[in-house]
Backbone as CSV, one residue per row, in Angstrom:
resi,resn,N_x,N_y,N_z,CA_x,CA_y,CA_z,C_x,C_y,C_z
1,MET,-100.293,-44.188,-4.486,-98.858,-44.013,-4.508,-98.414,-43.000,-3.453
2,LYS,-99.202,-41.973,-3.249,-98.845,-40.958,-2.259,-98.736,-41.579,-0.871
3,ALA,-99.681,-42.435,-0.528,-99.657,-43.067,0.786,-98.397,-43.911,0.956
4,TYR,-97.970,-44.589,-0.099,-96.760,-45.413,-0.036,-95.536,-44.550,0.230
5,THR,-95.412,-43.458,-0.470,-94.243,-42.595,-0.268,-94.275,-41.955,1.123
6,GLU,-95.457,-41.678,1.634,-95.563,-41.154,2.990,-95.113,-42.197,4.010
7,LEU,-95.477,-43.453,3.782,-95.030,-44.520,4.673,-93.516,-44.693,4.605
8,GLU,-92.960,-44.619,3.401,-91.503,-44.696,3.256,-90.824,-43.565,4.017
9,ARG,-91.356,-42.363,3.895,-90.796,-41.208,4.592,-90.897,-41.386,6.105
10,GLU,-92.034,-41.875,6.568,-92.233,-42.116,7.992,-91.236,-43.164,8.504
11,LEU,-91.063,-44.241,7.739,-90.108,-45.273,8.147,-88.682,-44.739,8.159
12,SER,-88.327,-43.902,7.215,-86.991,-43.295,7.195,-86.786,-42.423,8.429
13,HIS,-87.806,-41.675,8.770,-87.743,-40.819,9.955,-87.569,-41.661,11.222
14,ILE,-88.352,-42.711,11.347,-88.278,-43.582,12.521,-86.915,-44.269,12.580
15,GLU,-86.423,-44.720,11.439,-85.112,-45.369,11.406,-84.010,-44.411,11.865
16,ALA,-84.076,-43.171,11.428,-83.089,-42.169,11.849,-83.177,-41.932,13.361
17,ALA,-84.385,-41.861,13.878,-84.562,-41.648,15.317,-84.009,-42.831,16.115
18,ILE,-84.243,-44.041,15.634,-83.722,-45.226,16.312,-82.198,-45.222,16.285
19,SER,-81.619,-44.821,15.176,-80.158,-44.738,15.083,-79.598,-43.759,16.110
20,VAL,-80.261,-42.630,16.263,-79.824,-41.654,17.271,-79.906,-42.277,18.665
21,LEU,-81.016,-42.959,18.952,-81.163,-43.600,20.258,-80.083,-44.653,20.488
22,GLU,-79.765,-45.421,19.456,-78.737,-46.452,19.595,-77.374,-45.844,19.920
23,HIS,-77.080,-44.696,19.346,-75.777,-44.073,19.559,-75.704,-43.232,20.830
24,THR,-76.842,-42.873,21.371,-76.845,-41.994,22.555,-77.543,-42.626,23.752
25,ARG,-77.868,-43.902,23.682,-78.689,-44.537,24.719,-78.108,-44.429,26.120
26,ALA,-76.794,-44.398,26.239,-76.195,-44.298,27.574,-76.419,-42.928,28.197
27,HIS,-76.750,-41.941,27.371,-76.902,-40.574,27.855,-78.357,-40.147,28.036
28,LEU,-79.289,-40.991,27.601,-80.705,-40.637,27.658,-81.403,-41.422,28.757
29,CYS,-82.407,-40.812,29.338,-83.173,-41.526,30.368,-84.670,-41.277,30.205
30,ALA,-85.127,-41.185,28.988,-86.558,-41.093,28.656,-87.273,-39.950,29.365
31,ARG,-86.663,-38.790,29.361,-87.315,-37.626,29.957,-88.422,-37.080,29.057
32,VAL,-88.291,-37.316,27.776,-89.329,-36.918,26.829,-89.708,-38.144,26.007
33,SER,-90.892,-38.125,25.450,-91.410,-39.319,24.786,-90.521,-39.816,23.647
34,VAL,-89.910,-38.925,22.898,-89.112,-39.377,21.754,-87.810,-40.053,22.172
35,ASP,-87.431,-39.949,23.436,-86.267,-40.669,23.959,-86.615,-42.092,24.360
36,ASP,-87.887,-42.404,24.372,-88.357,-43.701,24.832,-88.622,-44.624,23.635
37,PRO,-87.963,-45.790,23.575,-88.217,-46.721,22.469,-89.691,-47.097,22.322
38,ALA,-90.448,-47.082,23.408,-91.875,-47.428,23.345,-92.646,-46.455,22.443
39,TYR,-92.234,-45.204,22.438,-92.882,-44.209,21.574,-92.743,-44.619,20.102
40,TRP,-91.529,-45.005,19.721,-91.279,-45.375,18.324,-91.939,-46.705,17.993
41,LYS,-92.010,-47.604,18.970,-92.688,-48.873,18.741,-94.167,-48.639,18.463
42,SER,-94.769,-47.689,19.168,-96.191,-47.410,18.918,-96.396,-46.834,17.517
43,ARG,-95.458,-46.029,17.054,-95.573,-45.493,15.691,-95.414,-46.595,14.655
44,LEU,-94.515,-47.533,14.919,-94.362,-48.670,14.005,-95.604,-49.558,14.034
45,SER,-96.171,-49.737,15.206,-97.401,-50.538,15.315,-98.530,-49.922,14.509
46,ALA,-98.608,-48.601,14.512,-99.648,-47.917,13.736,-99.460,-48.180,12.245
47,ILE,-98.208,-48.238,11.805,-97.946,-48.534,10.393,-98.369,-49.965,10.084
48,LEU,-98.033,-50.906,10.964,-98.436,-52.296,10.742,-99.946,-52.459,10.784
49,ASP,-100.603,-51.693,11.652,-102.066,-51.772,11.746,-102.747,-51.341,10.454
50,ALA,-102.042,-50.566,9.649,-102.610,-50.115,8.377,-102.666,-51.249,7.362
51,ARG,-102.154,-52.417,7.743,-102.161,-53.592,6.853,-101.537,-53.244,5.497
52,LEU,-100.267,-52.974,5.548,-99.541,-52.518,4.372,-99.738,-53.395,3.142
53,GLY,-99.535,-54.679,3.293,-99.605,-55.557,2.139,-98.348,-55.485,1.293
54,ASP,-97.385,-54.721,1.712,-96.116,-54.598,1.001,-95.044,-55.287,1.842
55,LEU,-94.541,-56.409,1.351,-93.613,-57.212,2.132,-92.320,-56.479,2.463
56,ILE,-91.864,-55.628,1.578,-90.615,-54.895,1.828,-90.798,-53.924,2.992
57,LEU,-91.882,-53.146,2.973,-92.137,-52.213,4.069,-92.410,-52.956,5.371
58,GLU,-93.128,-54.068,5.293,-93.409,-54.844,6.497,-92.119,-55.408,7.085
59,ARG,-91.194,-55.811,6.227,-89.901,-56.321,6.704,-89.096,-55.193,7.360
60,GLN,-89.142,-54.003,6.773,-88.455,-52.859,7.382,-89.024,-52.577,8.769
61,VAL,-90.331,-52.626,8.894,-90.972,-52.396,10.194,-90.524,-53.469,11.188
62,ALA,-90.491,-54.720,10.755,-90.065,-55.813,11.638,-88.617,-55.618,12.086
63,ASP,-87.746,-55.219,11.174,-86.343,-54.979,11.524,-86.211,-53.832,12.528
64,LEU,-86.970,-52.770,12.319,-86.934,-51.637,13.247,-87.481,-52.043,14.618
65,CYS,-88.504,-52.868,14.632,-89.053,-53.359,15.905,-88.000,-54.184,16.652
66,ASP,-87.225,-54.995,15.932,-86.152,-55.770,16.560,-85.100,-54.846,17.176
67,ARG,-84.748,-53.796,16.466,-83.778,-52.837,17.003,-84.318,-52.172,18.266
68,LEU,-85.608,-51.858,18.253,-86.215,-51.239,19.438,-86.243,-52.200,20.624
69,LYS,-86.468,-53.485,20.356,-86.455,-54.469,21.440,-85.081,-54.507,22.103
70,ARG,-84.020,-54.457,21.298,-82.669,-54.438,21.852,-82.445,-53.168,22.681
71,LEU,-82.929,-52.044,22.170,-82.805,-50.794,22.929,-83.531,-50.879,24.260
72,GLN,-84.737,-51.420,24.244,-85.506,-51.531,25.477,-84.821,-52.468,26.461
73,ALA,-84.238,-53.553,25.973,-83.516,-54.480,26.842,-82.289,-53.801,27.432
74,ASP,-81.561,-53.046,26.617,-80.406,-52.309,27.110,-80.828,-51.275,28.139
75,ARG,-81.911,-50.585,27.867,-82.397,-49.557,28.801,-82.802,-50.195,30.122
76,ALA,-83.426,-51.360,30.079,-83.807,-52.057,31.305,-82.565,-52.413,32.105
77,GLY,-81.501,-52.806,31.436,-80.236,-53.102,32.112,-79.627,-51.874,32.738
78,VAL,-79.737,-50.746,32.075,-79.214,-49.492,32.613,-79.954,-49.122,33.885
79,HIS,-81.279,-49.193,33.864,-82.057,-48.804,35.033,-81.901,-49.790,36.177
80,ALA,-81.733,-51.075,35.863,-81.587,-52.066,36.925,-80.249,-51.915,37.643
81,LYS,-79.210,-51.573,36.917,-77.880,-51.466,37.504,-77.459,-50.033,37.793
82,GLY,-78.182,-49.076,37.236,-77.844,-47.683,37.444,-76.723,-47.186,36.553
83,ARG,-76.292,-48.024,35.635,-75.246,-47.613,34.699,-75.408,-48.409,33.406
84,PRO,-74.824,-47.924,32.309,-74.959,-48.628,31.036,-74.300,-49.988,31.067
85,ARG,-74.885,-50.923,30.316,-74.276,-52.234,30.133,-73.295,-52.165,28.990
86,ASN,-72.220,-52.897,29.078,-71.222,-52.923,27.989,-71.544,-53.994,27.007
């Protein structure tokens, strides 16, 4: 049970970090690892690698990965054009 609650806490932390990135993405340029969606994707991958076996947590991880993909696509657009995409 302890491991489950730790995973829930970790997912809550990652979700909060992704929310911050989504709201501030136009102002960040990945100067530190936590500003980079790839950092959070690697943390989510580590959770999936643990073979959760819990469909609810696995679905949360999948949803967070989708949000990160959108962030990475937006960031690629920013760097390609030199300005945020609308």
